[in-house]
N, CA, C and O atoms as CSV, one atom per row, in Angstrom:
chain,resi,resn,atom,element,x,y,z
A,1,MET,N,N,92.221,78.761,89.757
A,1,MET,CA,C,92.929,79.955,90.168
A,1,MET,C,C,94.295,79.939,89.503
A,1,MET,O,O,95.088,79.031,89.751
A,2,ASN,N,N,94.581,80.911,88.674
A,2,ASN,CA,C,95.853,80.948,87.977
A,2,ASN,C,C,96.999,81.349,88.891
A,2,ASN,O,O,98.088,80.781,88.803
A,3,ALA,N,N,96.773,82.298,89.749
A,3,ALA,CA,C,97.826,82.760,90.652
A,3,ALA,C,C,97.183,83.464,91.829
A,3,ALA,O,O,96.069,83.980,91.735
A,4,LEU,N,N,97.893,83.474,92.924
A,4,LEU,CA,C,97.414,84.214,94.078
A,4,LEU,C,C,97.647,85.694,93.824
A,4,LEU,O,O,98.770,86.117,93.551
A,5,LYS,N,N,96.589,86.471,93.913
A,5,LYS,CA,C,96.711,87.910,93.706
A,5,LYS,C,C,96.562,88.686,95.003
A,5,LYS,O,O,97.173,89.739,95.185
A,6,LYS,N,N,95.736,88.149,95.909
A,6,LYS,CA,C,95.473,88.860,97.154
A,6,LYS,C,C,95.291,87.834,98.277
A,6,LYS,O,O,94.480,86.914,98.171
A,7,ILE,N,N,96.058,88.010,99.347
A,7,ILE,CA,C,96.002,87.106,100.497
A,7,ILE,C,C,95.655,87.909,101.736
A,7,ILE,O,O,96.260,88.946,102.006
A,8,LEU,N,N,94.683,87.425,102.483
A,8,LEU,CA,C,94.314,88.011,103.763
A,8,LEU,C,C,94.979,87.188,104.855
A,8,LEU,O,O,94.739,85.986,104.970
A,9,ILE,N,N,95.817,87.838,105.655
A,9,ILE,CA,C,96.491,87.192,106.776
A,9,ILE,C,C,95.841,87.681,108.058
A,9,ILE,O,O,95.754,88.885,108.301
A,10,ILE,N,N,95.383,86.738,108.879
A,10,ILE,CA,C,94.738,87.088,110.141
A,10,ILE,C,C,95.516,86.415,111.265
A,10,ILE,O,O,95.465,85.196,111.429
A,11,ASP,N,N,96.230,87.219,112.031
A,11,ASP,CA,C,97.036,86.726,113.145
A,11,ASP,C,C,97.172,87.850,114.155
A,11,ASP,O,O,97.377,89.005,113.779
A,12,ASP,N,N,97.059,87.524,115.428
A,12,ASP,CA,C,97.095,88.554,116.468
A,12,ASP,C,C,98.505,89.012,116.826
A,12,ASP,O,O,98.659,89.925,117.638
A,13,LEU,N,N,99.524,88.412,116.251
A,13,LEU,CA,C,100.902,88.835,116.523
A,13,LEU,C,C,101.419,89.663,115.351
A,13,LEU,O,O,101.722,89.111,114.294
A,14,PRO,N,N,101.525,90.986,115.524
A,14,PRO,CA,C,101.935,91.870,114.431
A,14,PRO,C,C,103.270,91.483,113.785
A,14,PRO,O,O,103.444,91.620,112.574
A,15,GLU,N,N,104.216,90.997,114.608
A,15,GLU,CA,C,105.517,90.648,114.044
A,15,GLU,C,C,105.431,89.484,113.062
A,15,GLU,O,O,106.273,89.366,112.171
A,16,LEU,N,N,104.434,88.630,113.209
A,16,LEU,CA,C,104.283,87.520,112.269
A,16,LEU,C,C,103.819,87.982,110.895
A,16,LEU,O,O,104.085,87.313,109.896
A,17,HIS,N,N,103.139,89.102,110.833
A,17,HIS,CA,C,102.680,89.607,109.537
A,17,HIS,C,C,103.859,89.904,108.613
A,17,HIS,O,O,103.792,89.643,107.412
A,18,LEU,N,N,104.930,90.444,109.172
A,18,LEU,CA,C,106.132,90.715,108.382
A,18,LEU,C,C,106.757,89.405,107.900
A,18,LEU,O,O,107.205,89.310,106.757
A,19,ILE,N,N,106.784,88.413,108.762
A,19,ILE,CA,C,107.338,87.105,108.385
A,19,ILE,C,C,106.515,86.487,107.258
A,19,ILE,O,O,107.072,85.957,106.297
A,20,TYR,N,N,105.186,86.557,107.379
A,20,TYR,CA,C,104.331,86.028,106.307
A,20,TYR,C,C,104.601,86.763,104.992
A,20,TYR,O,O,104.684,86.139,103.934
A,21,LYS,N,N,104.734,88.061,105.059
A,21,LYS,CA,C,104.992,88.842,103.843
A,21,LYS,C,C,106.284,88.389,103.183
A,21,LYS,O,O,106.346,88.274,101.959
A,22,MET,N,N,107.314,88.130,103.977
A,22,MET,CA,C,108.579,87.660,103.422
A,22,MET,C,C,108.417,86.263,102.816
A,22,MET,O,O,108.982,85.973,101.762
A,23,MET,N,N,107.652,85.409,103.476
A,23,MET,CA,C,107.440,84.052,102.965
A,23,MET,C,C,106.651,84.038,101.659
A,23,MET,O,O,106.843,83.163,100.815
A,24,LEU,N,N,105.768,85.011,101.507
A,24,LEU,CA,C,104.868,85.022,100.352
A,24,LEU,C,C,105.329,85.934,99.222
A,24,LEU,O,O,104.632,86.069,98.217
A,25,ILE,N,N,106.492,86.559,99.370
A,25,ILE,CA,C,106.960,87.520,98.369
A,25,ILE,C,C,107.110,86.877,96.989
A,25,ILE,O,O,106.952,87.549,95.970
A,26,ARG,N,N,107.410,85.594,96.956
A,26,ARG,CA,C,107.612,84.909,95.679
A,26,ARG,C,C,106.349,84.899,94.824
A,26,ARG,O,O,106.431,84.730,93.607
A,27,TYR,N,N,105.185,85.077,95.442
A,27,TYR,CA,C,103.921,85.048,94.688
A,27,TYR,C,C,103.532,86.417,94.136
A,27,TYR,O,O,102.571,86.535,93.376
A,28,GLN,N,N,104.276,87.441,94.517
A,28,GLN,CA,C,104.037,88.803,94.032
A,28,GLN,C,C,102.560,89.186,94.144
A,28,GLN,O,O,101.954,89.679,93.193
A,29,CYS,N,N,102.006,88.949,95.316
A,29,CYS,CA,C,100.590,89.240,95.533
A,29,CYS,C,C,100.430,90.345,96.575
A,29,CYS,O,O,101.360,90.674,97.312
A,30,GLU,N,N,99.244,90.894,96.611
A,30,GLU,CA,C,98.914,91.900,97.619
A,30,GLU,C,C,98.609,91.186,98.929
A,30,GLU,O,O,97.889,90.187,98.951
A,31,ILE,N,N,99.160,91.705,100.015
A,31,ILE,CA,C,98.928,91.148,101.348
A,31,ILE,C,C,98.077,92.135,102.135
A,31,ILE,O,O,98.385,93.324,102.215
A,32,ILE,N,N,97.006,91.617,102.710
A,32,ILE,CA,C,96.139,92.411,103.577
A,32,ILE,C,C,96.242,91.789,104.966
A,32,ILE,O,O,96.158,90.567,105.095
A,33,SER,N,N,96.421,92.592,105.994
A,33,SER,CA,C,96.658,92.079,107.339
A,33,SER,C,C,95.574,92.493,108.318
A,33,SER,O,O,95.114,93.635,108.324
A,34,ALA,N,N,95.177,91.531,109.149
A,34,ALA,CA,C,94.215,91.775,110.231
A,34,ALA,C,C,94.769,91.150,111.509
A,34,ALA,O,O,95.436,90.116,111.470
A,35,LEU,N,N,94.484,91.795,112.648
A,35,LEU,CA,C,95.021,91.323,113.922
A,35,LEU,C,C,94.049,90.461,114.723
A,35,LEU,O,O,94.408,89.936,115.777
A,36,ASN,N,N,92.830,90.313,114.230
A,36,ASN,CA,C,91.875,89.402,114.869
A,36,ASN,C,C,90.785,89.041,113.865
A,36,ASN,O,O,90.706,89.621,112.782
A,37,GLY,N,N,89.957,88.087,114.235
A,37,GLY,CA,C,88.933,87.612,113.320
A,37,GLY,C,C,87.933,88.674,112.910
A,37,GLY,O,O,87.521,88.715,111.751
A,38,GLN,N,N,87.536,89.530,113.829
A,38,GLN,CA,C,86.567,90.574,113.483
A,38,GLN,C,C,87.167,91.553,112.481
A,38,GLN,O,O,86.503,91.938,111.519
A,39,ASP,N,N,88.424,91.959,112.699
A,39,ASP,CA,C,89.098,92.818,111.720
A,39,ASP,C,C,89.184,92.109,110.372
A,39,ASP,O,O,89.037,92.735,109.322
A,40,GLY,N,N,89.421,90.800,110.408
A,40,GLY,CA,C,89.484,90.016,109.186
A,40,GLY,C,C,88.173,90.050,108.427
A,40,GLY,O,O,88.166,90.203,107.206
A,41,LEU,N,N,87.056,89.908,109.141
A,41,LEU,CA,C,85.740,89.982,108.491
A,41,LEU,C,C,85.506,91.359,107.888
A,41,LEU,O,O,84.981,91.478,106.781
A,42,ASP,N,N,85.897,92.402,108.622
A,42,ASP,CA,C,85.735,93.770,108.117
A,42,ASP,C,C,86.561,93.983,106.849
A,42,ASP,O,O,86.083,94.589,105.890
A,43,LEU,N,N,87.795,93.489,106.841
A,43,LEU,CA,C,88.652,93.639,105.662
A,43,LEU,C,C,88.144,92.797,104.495
A,43,LEU,O,O,88.246,93.201,103.336
A,44,LEU,N,N,87.604,91.640,104.805
A,44,LEU,CA,C,87.051,90.788,103.752
A,44,LEU,C,C,85.874,91.481,103.062
A,44,LEU,O,O,85.694,91.346,101.852
A,45,ALA,N,N,85.088,92.210,103.820
A,45,ALA,CA,C,83.972,92.962,103.234
A,45,ALA,C,C,84.484,94.043,102.288
A,45,ALA,O,O,83.835,94.355,101.289
A,46,LYS,N,N,85.650,94.617,102.599
A,46,LYS,CA,C,86.243,95.654,101.741
A,46,LYS,C,C,87.011,95.061,100.566
A,46,LYS,O,O,87.209,95.723,99.548
A,47,HIS,N,N,87.443,93.808,100.712
A,47,HIS,CA,C,88.254,93.126,99.691
A,47,HIS,C,C,87.662,91.741,99.412
A,47,HIS,O,O,88.285,90.734,99.749
A,48,PRO,N,N,86.487,91.671,98.810
A,48,PRO,CA,C,85.863,90.361,98.580
A,48,PRO,C,C,86.576,89.517,97.523
A,48,PRO,O,O,86.217,88.358,97.316
A,49,ASP,N,N,87.577,90.083,96.858
A,49,ASP,CA,C,88.308,89.356,95.822
A,49,ASP,C,C,89.557,88.649,96.366
A,49,ASP,O,O,90.463,88.324,95.600
A,50,VAL,N,N,89.609,88.413,97.665
A,50,VAL,CA,C,90.724,87.704,98.282
A,50,VAL,C,C,90.790,86.289,97.696
A,50,VAL,O,O,89.765,85.628,97.525
A,51,ASP,N,N,92.021,85.834,97.389
A,51,ASP,CA,C,92.234,84.505,96.816
A,51,ASP,C,C,92.553,83.446,97.863
A,51,ASP,O,O,92.394,82.251,97.610
A,52,LEU,N,N,93.001,83.882,99.037
A,52,LEU,CA,C,93.418,82.947,100.074
A,52,LEU,C,C,93.396,83.654,101.415
A,52,LEU,O,O,93.694,84.845,101.509
A,53,ILE,N,N,93.036,82.900,102.463
A,53,ILE,CA,C,93.083,83.418,103.828
A,53,ILE,C,C,94.019,82.530,104.639
A,53,ILE,O,O,93.826,81.316,104.709
A,54,LEU,N,N,95.038,83.140,105.254
A,54,LEU,CA,C,95.894,82.464,106.229
A,54,LEU,C,C,95.385,82.877,107.597
A,54,LEU,O,O,95.369,84.064,107.922
A,55,LEU,N,N,94.973,81.916,108.393
A,55,LEU,CA,C,94.208,82.205,109.603
A,55,LEU,C,C,94.781,81.543,110.838
A,55,LEU,O,O,94.851,80.317,110.920
A,56,ASP,N,N,95.189,82.351,111.792
A,56,ASP,CA,C,95.604,81.838,113.102
A,56,ASP,C,C,94.358,81.330,113.822
A,56,ASP,O,O,93.297,81.950,113.751
A,57,ILE,N,N,94.488,80.214,114.507
A,57,ILE,CA,C,93.327,79.661,115.216
A,57,ILE,C,C,93.090,80.378,116.535
A,57,ILE,O,O,91.952,80.711,116.866
A,58,ASN,N,N,94.152,80.616,117.288
A,58,ASN,CA,C,94.017,81.159,118.646
A,58,ASN,C,C,94.241,82.661,118.663
A,58,ASN,O,O,95.375,83.137,118.615
A,59,MET,N,N,93.126,83.408,118.732
A,59,MET,CA,C,93.195,84.874,118.753
A,59,MET,C,C,92.137,85.421,119.708
A,59,MET,O,O,91.134,84.764,119.985
A,60,PRO,N,N,92.378,86.630,120.205
A,60,PRO,CA,C,91.360,87.273,121.047
A,60,PRO,C,C,90.215,87.824,120.187
A,60,PRO,O,O,90.338,87.897,118.964
A,61,LEU,N,N,89.142,88.196,120.800
A,61,LEU,CA,C,87.952,88.794,120.205
A,61,LEU,C,C,87.155,87.830,119.352
A,61,LEU,O,O,85.951,87.681,119.562
A,62,MET,N,N,87.787,87.173,118.399
A,62,MET,CA,C,87.119,86.173,117.570
A,62,MET,C,C,88.165,85.132,117.196
A,62,MET,O,O,89.160,85.450,116.544
A,63,THR,N,N,87.941,83.907,117.604
A,63,THR,CA,C,88.903,82.850,117.291
A,63,THR,C,C,88.871,82.527,115.803
A,63,THR,O,O,87.955,82.922,115.082
A,64,GLY,N,N,89.885,81.804,115.365
A,64,GLY,CA,C,89.908,81.360,113.984
A,64,GLY,C,C,88.718,80.476,113.644
A,64,GLY,O,O,88.177,80.552,112.541
A,65,LEU,N,N,88.309,79.635,114.593
A,65,LEU,CA,C,87.154,78.756,114.352
A,65,LEU,C,C,85.879,79.573,114.187
A,65,LEU,O,O,85.055,79.271,113.324
A,66,ASP,N,N,85.713,80.604,115.005
A,66,ASP,CA,C,84.540,81.476,114.865
A,66,ASP,C,C,84.574,82.226,113.535
A,66,ASP,O,O,83.538,82.447,112.908
A,67,PHE,N,N,85.781,82.615,113.112
A,67,PHE,CA,C,85.928,83.296,111.823
A,67,PHE,C,C,85.482,82.373,110.685
A,67,PHE,O,O,84.742,82.791,109.795
A,68,ILE,N,N,85.935,81.127,110.719
A,68,ILE,CA,C,85.545,80.180,109.665
A,68,ILE,C,C,84.037,80.029,109.617
A,68,ILE,O,O,83.443,80.052,108.539
A,69,ARG,N,N,83.413,79.874,110.777
A,69,ARG,CA,C,81.946,79.740,110.807
A,69,ARG,C,C,81.283,80.953,110.164
A,69,ARG,O,O,80.355,80.806,109.368
A,70,ALA,N,N,81.753,82.143,110.504
A,70,ALA,CA,C,81.161,83.371,109.961
A,70,ALA,C,C,81.363,83.463,108.450
A,70,ALA,O,O,80.448,83.857,107.728
A,71,VAL,N,N,82.546,83.103,107.969
A,71,VAL,CA,C,82.833,83.178,106.534
A,71,VAL,C,C,82.011,82.155,105.761
A,71,VAL,O,O,81.462,82.474,104.707
A,72,LYS,N,N,81.921,80.947,106.265
A,72,LYS,CA,C,81.213,79.883,105.550
A,72,LYS,C,C,79.705,80.143,105.502
A,72,LYS,O,O,79.012,79.595,104.645
A,73,GLU,N,N,79.200,80.966,106.407
A,73,GLU,CA,C,77.773,81.326,106.388
A,73,GLU,C,C,77.451,82.345,105.300
A,73,GLU,O,O,76.286,82.518,104.942
A,74,GLN,N,N,78.465,83.017,104.772
A,74,GLN,CA,C,78.256,84.058,103.764
A,74,GLN,C,C,78.664,83.503,102.400
A,74,GLN,O,O,79.844,83.275,102.133
A,75,GLU,N,N,77.681,83.296,101.560
A,75,GLU,CA,C,77.904,82.622,100.287
A,75,GLU,C,C,79.023,83.250,99.452
A,75,GLU,O,O,79.798,82.532,98.819
A,76,GLN,N,N,79.113,84.584,99.446
A,76,GLN,CA,C,80.113,85.247,98.603
A,76,GLN,C,C,81.545,84.953,99.033
A,76,GLN,O,O,82.474,85.150,98.249
A,77,TYR,N,N,81.740,84.485,100.265
A,77,TYR,CA,C,83.079,84.181,100.759
A,77,TYR,C,C,83.316,82.682,100.955
A,77,TYR,O,O,84.443,82.267,101.227
A,78,SER,N,N,82.295,81.889,100.824
A,78,SER,CA,C,82.365,80.486,101.235
A,78,SER,C,C,83.364,79.657,100.432
A,78,SER,O,O,83.791,78.601,100.898
A,79,LEU,N,N,83.745,80.106,99.240
A,79,LEU,CA,C,84.673,79.330,98.414
A,79,LEU,C,C,86.123,79.803,98.518
A,79,LEU,O,O,87.001,79.229,97.874
A,80,ILE,N,N,86.389,80.831,99.311
A,80,ILE,CA,C,87.767,81.298,99.482
A,80,ILE,C,C,88.533,80.257,100.304
A,80,ILE,O,O,88.119,79.920,101.413
A,81,PRO,N,N,89.643,79.747,99.767
A,81,PRO,CA,C,90.423,78.764,100.530
A,81,PRO,C,C,90.987,79.379,101.804
A,81,PRO,O,O,91.441,80.523,101.823
A,82,ILE,N,N,90.943,78.578,102.871
A,82,ILE,CA,C,91.464,78.997,104.172
A,82,ILE,C,C,92.519,77.992,104.612
A,82,ILE,O,O,92.282,76.784,104.611
A,83,ILE,N,N,93.688,78.508,104.988
A,83,ILE,CA,C,94.727,77.684,105.590
A,83,ILE,C,C,94.849,78.100,107.049
A,83,ILE,O,O,95.089,79.266,107.362
A,84,LEU,N,N,94.679,77.135,107.926
A,84,LEU,CA,C,94.791,77.387,109.364
A,84,LEU,C,C,96.245,77.366,109.798
A,84,LEU,O,O,97.058,76.605,109.274
A,85,VAL,N,N,96.550,78.205,110.753
A,85,VAL,CA,C,97.870,78.220,111.362
A,85,VAL,C,C,97.653,77.903,112.833
A,85,VAL,O,O,97.033,78.676,113.564
A,86,SER,N,N,98.175,76.748,113.260
A,86,SER,CA,C,97.944,76.329,114.642
A,86,SER,C,C,99.241,76.323,115.425
A,86,SER,O,O,100.334,76.416,114.866
A,87,THR,N,N,99.090,76.212,116.721
A,87,THR,CA,C,100.244,76.122,117.606
A,87,THR,C,C,100.339,74.695,118.129
A,87,THR,O,O,99.330,73.993,118.200
A,88,PRO,N,N,101.534,74.263,118.492
A,88,PRO,CA,C,101.675,72.916,119.040
A,88,PRO,C,C,100.727,72.705,120.221
A,88,PRO,O,O,100.551,73.586,121.063
A,89,GLY,N,N,100.129,71.533,120.261
A,89,GLY,CA,C,99.210,71.199,121.334
A,89,GLY,C,C,97.765,71.559,121.040
A,89,GLY,O,O,96.876,71.249,121.833
A,90,MET,N,N,97.520,72.205,119.917
A,90,MET,CA,C,96.150,72.623,119.567
A,90,MET,C,C,95.621,71.826,118.371
A,90,MET,O,O,94.815,72.337,117.593
A,91,GLU,N,N,96.069,70.587,118.224
A,91,GLU,CA,C,95.677,69.770,117.091
A,91,GLU,C,C,94.169,69.545,117.013
A,91,GLU,O,O,93.615,69.432,115.920
A,92,SER,N,N,93.503,69.481,118.165
A,92,SER,CA,C,92.048,69.262,118.136
A,92,SER,C,C,91.334,70.461,117.504
A,92,SER,O,O,90.357,70.282,116.777
A,93,ASP,N,N,91.813,71.681,117.776
A,93,ASP,CA,C,91.228,72.864,117.149
A,93,ASP,C,C,91.490,72.872,115.647
A,93,ASP,O,O,90.627,73.266,114.863
A,94,ALA,N,N,92.682,72.436,115.250
A,94,ALA,CA,C,92.991,72.355,113.820
A,94,ALA,C,C,92.045,71.368,113.145
A,94,ALA,O,O,91.542,71.637,112.054
A,95,GLY,N,N,91.803,70.244,113.778
A,95,GLY,CA,C,90.867,69.258,113.228
A,95,GLY,C,C,89.466,69.829,113.096
A,95,GLY,O,O,88.783,69.584,112.102
A,96,LYS,N,N,89.036,70.587,114.091
A,96,LYS,CA,C,87.711,71.235,114.019
A,96,LYS,C,C,87.659,72.208,112.851
A,96,LYS,O,O,86.667,72.261,112.124
A,97,GLY,N,N,88.727,72.977,112.673
A,97,GLY,CA,C,88.781,73.937,111.575
A,97,GLY,C,C,88.695,73.263,110.218
A,97,GLY,O,O,88.022,73.761,109.315
A,98,LEU,N,N,89.370,72.136,110.070
A,98,LEU,CA,C,89.301,71.397,108.807
A,98,LEU,C,C,87.888,70.866,108.575
A,98,LEU,O,O,87.399,70.875,107.446
A,99,ARG,N,N,87.241,70.408,109.626
A,99,ARG,CA,C,85.852,69.928,109.486
A,99,ARG,C,C,84.892,71.075,109.158
A,99,ARG,O,O,83.864,70.862,108.514
A,100,LEU,N,N,85.229,72.291,109.602
A,100,LEU,CA,C,84.387,73.453,109.306
A,100,LEU,C,C,84.584,73.968,107.879
A,100,LEU,O,O,83.795,74.781,107.398
A,101,GLY,N,N,85.637,73.496,107.201
A,101,GLY,CA,C,85.803,73.895,105.815
A,101,GLY,C,C,87.145,74.465,105.430
A,101,GLY,O,O,87.327,74.866,104.280
A,102,ALA,N,N,88.107,74.519,106.361
A,102,ALA,CA,C,89.453,74.965,105.978
A,102,ALA,C,C,90.067,73.916,105.057
A,102,ALA,O,O,89.791,72.723,105.186
A,103,GLN,N,N,90.895,74.371,104.133
A,103,GLN,CA,C,91.488,73.457,103.161
A,103,GLN,C,C,92.793,72.826,103.629
A,103,GLN,O,O,93.208,71.794,103.102
A,104,GLY,N,N,93.434,73.434,104.605
A,104,GLY,CA,C,94.692,72.899,105.071
A,104,GLY,C,C,95.096,73.516,106.384
A,104,GLY,O,O,94.467,74.454,106.874
A,105,CYS,N,N,96.170,72.966,106.953
A,105,CYS,CA,C,96.654,73.462,108.241
A,105,CYS,C,C,98.172,73.342,108.270
A,105,CYS,O,O,98.754,72.402,107.729
A,106,ILE,N,N,98.782,74.304,108.904
A,106,ILE,CA,C,100.222,74.302,109.098
A,106,ILE,C,C,100.475,74.697,110.554
A,106,ILE,O,O,99.783,75.549,111.111
A,107,LYS,N,N,101.483,74.056,111.157
A,107,LYS,CA,C,101.740,74.276,112.583
A,107,LYS,C,C,102.950,75.180,112.780
A,107,LYS,O,O,103.994,74.985,112.159
A,108,LYS,N,N,102.792,76.185,113.667
A,108,LYS,CA,C,103.903,77.058,114.046
A,108,LYS,C,C,104.874,76.263,114.916
A,108,LYS,O,O,104.437,75.402,115.679
A,109,PRO,N,N,106.152,76.521,114.825
A,109,PRO,CA,C,106.813,77.355,113.826
A,109,PRO,C,C,106.996,76.552,112.539
A,109,PRO,O,O,107.148,75.332,112.580
A,110,PHE,N,N,106.981,77.232,111.414
A,110,PHE,CA,C,107.175,76.543,110.141
A,110,PHE,C,C,108.118,77.357,109.262
A,110,PHE,O,O,108.270,78.568,109.429
A,111,ALA,N,N,108.738,76.664,108.335
A,111,ALA,CA,C,109.676,77.301,107.408
A,111,ALA,C,C,108.920,77.747,106.158
A,111,ALA,O,O,107.848,77.218,105.863
A,112,PRO,N,N,109.464,78.707,105.427
A,112,PRO,CA,C,108.814,79.134,104.187
A,112,PRO,C,C,108.516,77.955,103.262
A,112,PRO,O,O,107.449,77.895,102.651
A,113,ARG,N,N,109.450,77.030,103.163
A,113,ARG,CA,C,109.268,75.869,102.290
A,113,ARG,C,C,108.007,75.082,102.671
A,113,ARG,O,O,107.288,74.598,101.796
A,114,ASP,N,N,107.744,74.957,103.975
A,114,ASP,CA,C,106.552,74.229,104.436
A,114,ASP,C,C,105.278,74.884,103.904
A,114,ASP,O,O,104.367,74.203,103.433
A,115,LEU,N,N,105.228,76.204,103.985
A,115,LEU,CA,C,104.054,76.930,103.492
A,115,LEU,C,C,103.939,76.793,101.977
A,115,LEU,O,O,102.848,76.566,101.456
A,116,HIS,N,N,105.053,76.929,101.274
A,116,HIS,CA,C,105.035,76.818,99.811
A,116,HIS,C,C,104.582,75.431,99.375
A,116,HIS,O,O,103.801,75.298,98.432
A,117,LEU,N,N,105.074,74.391,100.062
A,117,LEU,CA,C,104.665,73.027,99.718
A,117,LEU,C,C,103.169,72.818,99.958
A,117,LEU,O,O,102.499,72.149,99.172
A,118,LEU,N,N,102.652,73.388,101.037
A,118,LEU,CA,C,101.218,73.259,101.310
A,118,LEU,C,C,100.393,73.966,100.239
A,118,LEU,O,O,99.389,73.427,99.771
A,119,LEU,N,N,100.807,75.156,99.853
A,119,LEU,CA,C,100.095,75.877,98.788
A,119,LEU,C,C,100.121,75.077,97.492
A,119,LEU,O,O,99.118,75.008,96.783
A,120,ASP,N,N,101.267,74.474,97.182
A,120,ASP,CA,C,101.370,73.655,95.971
A,120,ASP,C,C,100.498,72.409,96.088
A,120,ASP,O,O,99.788,72.053,95.148
A,121,LYS,N,N,100.552,71.749,97.241
A,121,LYS,CA,C,99.778,70.518,97.454
A,121,LYS,C,C,98.279,70.785,97.311
A,121,LYS,O,O,97.543,69.976,96.746
A,122,LEU,N,N,97.845,71.917,97.826
A,122,LEU,CA,C,96.417,72.262,97.740
A,122,LEU,C,C,96.046,72.845,96.382
A,122,LEU,O,O,94.893,73.198,96.135
A,123,ASP,N,N,97.052,72.941,95.502
A,123,ASP,CA,C,96.852,73.454,94.138
A,123,ASP,C,C,96.287,74.873,94.155
A,123,ASP,O,O,95.400,75.211,93.371
A,124,LEU,N,N,96.815,75.697,95.060
A,124,LEU,CA,C,96.359,77.082,95.171
A,124,LEU,C,C,97.192,78.034,94.313
A,124,LEU,O,O,96.819,79.191,94.118
A,125,VAL,N,N,98.313,77.544,93.807
A,125,VAL,CA,C,99.145,78.363,92.935
A,125,VAL,C,C,99.570,77.520,91.744
A,125,VAL,O,O,99.655,76.295,91.829
A,126,HIS,N,N,99.827,78.182,90.657
A,126,HIS,CA,C,100.331,77.513,89.465
A,126,HIS,C,C,101.544,78.267,88.977
A,126,HIS,O,O,101.560,79.497,88.944
A,127,ALA,N,N,102.554,77.520,88.600
A,127,ALA,CA,C,103.786,78.160,88.126
A,127,ALA,C,C,103.593,78.781,86.757
A,127,ALA,O,O,104.528,79.362,86.206
């Protein structure tokens, strides 16, 4: 992957979507936002060229873990990198998500630098 062009952000807190957009502005990519896992699946069907998914674990309607299971079952989406966003005290869910196929995890609250370092560490972006 030469550069991130399109990122799907799935988080049930609308105000966090703006924060993610500010954190990711340096990548000059398109941001697509969903407020729950089911909306995320619907948007993924409309935008199968997503380069990365930032996924909150704890959401209503469809949890992040259920979203990962659904995505990994569909071959056309199974190789899209997923970064989990967890909350303190939910480390066991983060571990489950990594075992289900997520490439990384970051814990709220985090600084932009933390996210950038994780993207670099996972080799998801190239300068």
